[in-house]
Backbone as a chain_set.jsonl record, in Angstrom:
{"seq": "MRMLAKILVLGALLALAGAPPSWAMDLGTAKTQGLVGERPDGYLGAVAAGRADVQALVADINAKRRSHYQTLADKNGTPLSAVEQVVGQKLIARAGPGEYVMTPGGQWVRK", "coords": {"N": [[-63.706, 16.99, 16.056], [-63.571, 19.507, 17.203], [-66.234, 20.266, 17.143], [-67.406, 18.499, 18.975], [-66.193, 19.385, 21.32], [-67.321, 21.944, 21.489], [-69.992, 21.246, 21.876], [-69.833, 19.951, 24.353], [-69.001, 22.083, 25.986], [-71.204, 23.798, 25.712], [-73.185, 22.178, 26.887], [-72.194, 22.087, 29.511], [-72.405, 24.784, 30.234], [-75.187, 25.116, 30.128], [-75.919, 23.379, 32.188], [-74.736, 24.655, 34.377], [-76.237, 26.954, 34.39], [-78.593, 25.994, 35.198], [-80.512, 25.176, 33.459], [-82.451, 22.679, 31.954], [-81.35, 20.158, 29.65], [-82.468, 20.259, 26.223], [-83.468, 17.816, 25.48], [-84.269, 16.638, 27.799], [-86.681, 15.153, 29.929], [-89.752, 16.608, 30.972], [-91.817, 17.328, 33.847], [-94.614, 17.433, 33.295], [-94.828, 16.024, 30.855], [-93.875, 13.53, 31.677], [-95.862, 12.805, 33.512], [-98.141, 12.763, 31.872], [-97.474, 10.677, 30.158], [-97.661, 8.601, 31.876], [-95.505, 7.804, 33.405], [-94.647, 8.728, 35.855], [-95.938, 9.478, 39.136], [-97.96, 10.94, 41.76], [-97.241, 10.63, 45.221], [-98.506, 9.675, 48.495], [-96.876, 10.813, 50.431], [-96.092, 13.266, 49.567], [-94.179, 13.338, 47.642], [-92.777, 12.663, 44.386], [-93.114, 9.736, 42.397], [-91.658, 7.027, 40.55], [-93.552, 5.255, 38.306], [-92.987, 2.864, 37.005], [-90.007, 1.131, 37.3], [-86.658, 1.558, 35.968], [-86.047, 3.365, 33.844], [-83.546, 5.622, 33.231], [-83.736, 8.394, 32.725], [-86.218, 9.03, 33.791], [-85.851, 8.345, 36.467], [-83.897, 10.233, 37.131], [-85.34, 12.618, 36.808], [-87.318, 12.297, 38.804], [-85.684, 12.201, 41.116], [-84.52, 14.769, 41.03], [-86.77, 16.51, 41.197], [-87.872, 15.66, 43.628], [-85.83, 16.325, 45.434], [-85.907, 19.107, 45.302], [-88.522, 19.515, 46.196], [-88.347, 18.483, 48.831], [-86.58, 20.307, 49.995], [-88.117, 22.651, 49.838], [-90.34, 21.864, 51.389], [-89.079, 21.517, 53.859], [-88.338, 24.133, 54.423], [-90.899, 25.281, 54.71], [-91.79, 23.805, 56.935], [-89.932, 24.572, 58.916], [-90.461, 27.331, 59.009], [-93.072, 27.357, 59.971], [-92.901, 25.971, 62.32], [-93.454, 23.223, 62.43], [-93.38, 19.617, 62.155], [-91.428, 18.091, 59.548], [-92.579, 15.824, 58.413], [-95.313, 16.294, 58.763], [-95.837, 18.396, 57.0], [-95.166, 17.127, 54.599], [-97.186, 15.164, 54.482], [-99.604, 16.682, 54.324], [-99.189, 18.151, 51.961], [-98.888, 16.024, 50.189], [-101.498, 14.934, 50.164], [-102.855, 17.059, 48.971], [-101.585, 17.23, 46.454], [-102.265, 14.769, 45.328], [-105.036, 15.053, 45.243], [-105.196, 17.095, 43.364], [-104.263, 15.907, 41.063], [-104.574, 15.162, 37.634], [-107.129, 13.742, 35.434], [-106.461, 10.433, 34.443], [-103.844, 10.495, 35.282], [-101.295, 8.999, 37.311], [-101.57, 8.052, 40.729], [-100.504, 7.252, 44.008], [-101.831, 4.9, 46.228], [-102.59, 4.878, 49.795], [-101.798, 2.342, 50.535], [-99.699, 1.771, 48.864], [-100.056, 1.166, 46.165], [-100.102, 1.849, 42.668], [-102.477, 3.748, 40.965], [-104.672, 4.815, 38.346], [-106.139, 7.994, 38.055]], "CA": [[-63.339, 17.096, 17.451], [-63.923, 20.842, 17.69], [-67.682, 20.296, 17.335], [-67.663, 17.798, 20.228], [-65.782, 20.284, 22.392], [-68.338, 22.991, 21.584], [-71.198, 20.653, 22.464], [-69.561, 19.731, 25.772], [-68.991, 23.391, 26.645], [-72.592, 24.26, 25.756], [-73.864, 21.375, 27.906], [-71.731, 22.529, 30.829], [-73.0, 26.096, 30.501], [-76.601, 24.914, 30.44], [-76.006, 22.769, 33.516], [-74.426, 25.69, 35.358], [-77.334, 27.918, 34.402], [-79.765, 25.346, 35.756], [-81.471, 24.865, 32.403], [-82.352, 21.287, 31.544], [-81.121, 19.995, 28.223], [-83.723, 20.257, 25.483], [-83.971, 16.457, 25.357], [-84.67, 16.159, 29.115], [-88.126, 15.019, 30.12], [-90.307, 17.495, 31.973], [-92.796, 16.69, 34.721], [-95.894, 17.287, 32.613], [-94.704, 14.936, 29.893], [-93.747, 12.273, 32.421], [-97.178, 12.472, 34.067], [-99.029, 12.436, 30.757], [-97.079, 9.374, 29.636], [-97.857, 7.584, 32.909], [-94.212, 7.348, 33.901], [-94.508, 9.147, 37.245], [-97.182, 9.824, 39.8], [-97.854, 11.558, 43.083], [-97.309, 9.718, 46.36], [-99.141, 10.289, 49.664], [-95.898, 11.512, 51.262], [-95.747, 14.557, 48.975], [-93.095, 13.213, 46.69], [-93.04, 12.054, 43.099], [-92.593, 8.38, 42.3], [-91.622, 6.398, 39.226], [-94.568, 4.211, 38.256], [-92.249, 1.653, 36.648], [-88.565, 1.365, 37.414], [-85.849, 1.159, 34.84], [-85.606, 4.421, 32.933], [-82.634, 6.543, 33.896], [-84.212, 9.77, 32.627], [-87.332, 9.167, 34.731], [-85.265, 8.337, 37.808], [-83.227, 11.523, 37.319], [-86.393, 13.614, 36.985], [-87.902, 12.065, 40.123], [-84.697, 12.609, 42.115], [-84.381, 16.225, 40.983], [-87.98, 17.15, 41.709], [-88.027, 15.344, 45.047], [-84.856, 17.112, 46.196], [-86.444, 20.464, 45.372], [-89.699, 19.479, 47.064], [-87.92, 18.309, 50.226], [-86.025, 21.583, 50.446], [-89.247, 23.57, 50.034], [-91.117, 21.378, 52.536], [-88.319, 21.803, 55.075], [-88.477, 25.572, 54.654], [-92.246, 25.491, 55.256], [-91.839, 23.224, 58.278], [-89.165, 25.458, 59.807], [-91.162, 28.607, 59.118], [-94.299, 27.187, 60.745], [-92.634, 25.22, 63.536], [-94.113, 21.918, 62.353], [-92.472, 18.579, 61.655], [-91.354, 17.892, 58.11], [-93.536, 14.773, 58.035], [-96.661, 16.88, 58.7], [-95.902, 19.147, 55.748], [-95.178, 16.141, 53.523], [-98.493, 14.508, 54.433], [-100.61, 17.635, 53.852], [-98.917, 18.433, 50.549], [-99.187, 14.802, 49.458], [-102.949, 14.865, 49.974], [-103.245, 18.096, 48.011], [-101.089, 16.871, 45.119], [-103.088, 13.653, 44.843], [-106.355, 15.613, 44.915], [-105.06, 17.928, 42.16], [-103.82, 15.119, 39.902], [-105.551, 15.173, 36.548], [-107.651, 12.456, 34.966], [-105.493, 9.607, 33.73], [-102.533, 10.522, 35.927], [-101.12, 8.011, 38.367], [-101.388, 8.426, 42.123], [-100.253, 6.086, 44.844], [-102.749, 4.746, 47.345], [-101.87, 4.724, 51.068], [-101.243, 0.998, 50.591], [-98.541, 1.683, 47.993], [-100.403, 0.734, 44.814], [-100.318, 2.894, 41.684], [-103.785, 3.705, 40.29], [-104.965, 5.986, 37.498], [-107.291, 8.786, 38.493]], "C": [[-63.733, 18.459, 18.011], [-65.415, 20.934, 17.968], [-68.039, 19.624, 18.651], [-67.302, 18.688, 21.406], [-66.803, 21.4, 22.585], [-69.606, 22.461, 22.232], [-71.007, 20.435, 23.962], [-69.564, 21.042, 26.548], [-70.415, 23.93, 26.762], [-73.371, 23.5, 26.821], [-73.477, 21.801, 29.309], [-72.329, 23.882, 31.195], [-74.473, 25.977, 30.847], [-76.77, 24.318, 31.827], [-75.737, 23.805, 34.599], [-75.55, 26.705, 35.478], [-78.6, 27.314, 34.996], [-80.809, 24.988, 34.724], [-81.336, 23.4, 32.026], [-82.042, 21.203, 30.053], [-82.456, 19.879, 27.496], [-84.304, 18.855, 25.345], [-84.434, 15.895, 26.704], [-86.19, 16.145, 29.226], [-88.591, 16.014, 31.177], [-91.407, 16.759, 32.734], [-94.125, 16.458, 34.024], [-95.893, 16.137, 31.627], [-94.658, 13.592, 30.61], [-95.079, 11.846, 33.02], [-98.137, 12.03, 32.97], [-98.735, 11.048, 30.203], [-97.229, 8.25, 30.664], [-96.57, 7.037, 33.491], [-94.0, 7.666, 35.375], [-95.882, 9.458, 37.823], [-96.909, 10.412, 41.172], [-98.044, 10.509, 44.172], [-97.948, 10.424, 47.549], [-98.176, 11.071, 50.559], [-95.432, 12.833, 50.664], [-94.646, 14.518, 47.953], [-93.568, 12.519, 45.424], [-92.46, 10.649, 43.104], [-92.597, 7.911, 40.862], [-92.613, 5.245, 39.243], [-93.926, 2.869, 37.913], [-90.762, 1.982, 36.672], [-87.863, 1.047, 36.094], [-85.351, 2.259, 33.933], [-84.762, 5.441, 33.681], [-83.138, 7.981, 33.85], [-85.363, 10.027, 33.592], [-86.797, 9.215, 36.157], [-84.577, 9.671, 38.117], [-84.247, 12.637, 37.556], [-86.994, 13.505, 38.38], [-86.946, 12.552, 41.217], [-84.564, 14.127, 42.186], [-85.591, 16.926, 41.598], [-88.132, 16.883, 43.199], [-87.036, 16.101, 45.925], [-85.35, 18.546, 46.365], [-87.66, 20.524, 46.294], [-89.287, 19.384, 48.534], [-87.364, 19.622, 50.789], [-87.144, 22.582, 50.734], [-90.076, 23.154, 51.245], [-90.399, 21.688, 53.848], [-88.399, 23.276, 55.433], [-89.841, 25.88, 55.269], [-92.353, 24.968, 56.676], [-91.114, 24.117, 59.28], [-89.904, 26.761, 60.062], [-92.384, 28.508, 60.034], [-94.111, 26.388, 62.031], [-93.348, 23.875, 63.581], [-93.119, 20.877, 61.857], [-92.535, 18.465, 60.135], [-92.407, 16.881, 57.661], [-94.963, 15.302, 57.934], [-96.842, 17.649, 57.395], [-95.993, 18.169, 54.581], [-96.563, 15.509, 53.367], [-99.562, 15.436, 53.875], [-100.419, 17.911, 52.365], [-99.228, 17.209, 49.697], [-100.673, 14.656, 49.168], [-103.407, 15.865, 48.919], [-102.797, 17.74, 46.589], [-101.897, 15.723, 44.521], [-104.473, 14.163, 44.443], [-106.312, 16.419, 43.617], [-104.65, 17.153, 40.914], [-104.942, 15.054, 38.877], [-106.037, 13.783, 36.178], [-106.605, 11.702, 34.152], [-104.107, 9.601, 34.343], [-102.493, 9.483, 37.041], [-100.958, 8.672, 39.729], [-101.193, 7.137, 42.914], [-101.247, 6.059, 45.99], [-101.945, 4.677, 48.634], [-101.245, 3.339, 51.22], [-100.066, 0.771, 49.659], [-98.797, 1.199, 46.588], [-100.595, 1.941, 43.897], [-101.677, 2.686, 41.036], [-103.919, 4.954, 39.434], [-106.19, 6.684, 38.048], [-108.328, 8.842, 37.397]], "O": [[-64.176, 18.56, 19.155], [-65.828, 21.6, 18.917], [-68.895, 20.126, 19.38], [-68.039, 18.737, 22.391], [-67.116, 21.764, 23.718], [-70.226, 23.147, 23.045], [-71.914, 20.703, 24.751], [-70.084, 21.095, 27.662], [-70.789, 24.464, 27.806], [-74.134, 24.1, 27.578], [-74.325, 21.871, 30.198], [-72.717, 24.1, 32.343], [-74.959, 26.655, 31.752], [-77.673, 24.714, 32.565], [-76.425, 23.835, 35.62], [-75.784, 27.254, 36.555], [-79.566, 28.028, 35.268], [-81.896, 24.537, 35.083], [-80.224, 22.922, 31.8], [-82.432, 22.082, 29.285], [-83.453, 19.453, 28.078], [-85.505, 18.708, 25.116], [-84.945, 14.776, 26.749], [-86.882, 17.01, 28.688], [-87.896, 16.236, 32.169], [-91.866, 15.698, 32.312], [-94.705, 15.38, 34.155], [-96.848, 15.362, 31.567], [-95.317, 12.636, 30.202], [-95.397, 10.657, 33.039], [-98.857, 11.044, 33.123], [-99.655, 10.325, 29.82], [-96.958, 7.088, 30.363], [-96.548, 5.923, 34.015], [-93.263, 6.963, 36.066], [-96.852, 9.67, 37.095], [-95.785, 10.385, 41.673], [-98.89, 9.621, 44.063], [-97.936, 11.654, 47.609], [-98.61, 11.901, 51.358], [-94.5, 13.456, 51.172], [-94.223, 15.558, 47.449], [-94.618, 11.877, 45.398], [-91.436, 10.396, 43.74], [-93.424, 8.336, 40.056], [-92.528, 4.36, 40.094], [-94.298, 1.843, 38.483], [-90.328, 2.996, 36.125], [-88.407, 0.361, 35.228], [-84.308, 2.095, 33.299], [-85.218, 6.048, 34.65], [-82.988, 8.717, 34.826], [-85.475, 11.119, 34.15], [-87.24, 10.034, 36.962], [-84.667, 10.174, 39.237], [-84.039, 13.5, 38.409], [-87.161, 14.515, 39.064], [-87.368, 13.244, 42.144], [-84.501, 14.7, 43.273], [-85.442, 17.829, 42.421], [-88.485, 17.788, 43.956], [-87.371, 16.478, 47.048], [-85.227, 19.128, 47.443], [-87.811, 21.464, 47.076], [-89.808, 20.111, 49.379], [-87.652, 19.989, 51.927], [-87.119, 23.275, 51.751], [-90.472, 24.003, 52.043], [-91.032, 22.076, 54.831], [-88.512, 23.63, 56.607], [-89.936, 26.645, 56.23], [-92.946, 25.623, 57.533], [-91.629, 24.384, 60.366], [-89.966, 27.238, 61.195], [-92.697, 29.441, 60.774], [-95.078, 26.155, 62.756], [-93.795, 23.438, 64.642], [-92.128, 21.218, 61.211], [-93.574, 18.715, 59.524], [-93.055, 17.076, 56.632], [-95.744, 14.818, 57.115], [-97.892, 17.557, 56.76], [-96.804, 18.358, 53.674], [-97.05, 15.34, 52.25], [-100.354, 15.017, 53.03], [-101.383, 17.903, 51.599], [-99.772, 17.34, 48.601], [-101.062, 14.297, 48.057], [-104.246, 15.549, 48.075], [-103.55, 17.931, 45.634], [-102.177, 15.721, 43.322], [-105.018, 13.749, 43.42], [-107.28, 16.426, 42.857], [-104.688, 17.702, 39.813], [-106.114, 14.908, 39.226], [-105.437, 12.778, 36.558], [-105.95, 12.274, 33.28], [-103.271, 8.781, 33.962], [-103.516, 9.136, 37.631], [-100.303, 9.705, 39.866], [-101.668, 6.071, 42.521], [-101.478, 7.075, 46.645], [-100.738, 4.443, 48.588], [-100.27, 3.177, 51.954], [-99.486, -0.315, 49.658], [-97.855, 0.851, 45.876], [-101.185, 2.942, 44.303], [-101.998, 1.579, 40.604], [-103.36, 6.006, 39.746], [-107.158, 6.042, 38.455], [-109.376, 9.464, 37.571]]}, "num_chains": 1, "name": "protein.A"}
């Protein structure tokens, strides 16, 4: 029981520090495995639904992206949607060979 308590405390400290658990998937791994891809709206998408860890990664990254995009939009006096579209184009262009990207029609394709 004491070991479980120590593990729970360690997990809470890592969460408070903002560090992902060592077993959490990172973006590079998720892209390499074909689990996520870039969308034209500047956000990350899950290529196939169903995995909780992938959904959590997508949600976390997209929340951070939206916050950053909003900051850029406010700073430059442009609509959020304009920033999302420009960044989306750039992220799709930068995607590596074999990574998934979403077409404007909503289909996932490998680059």
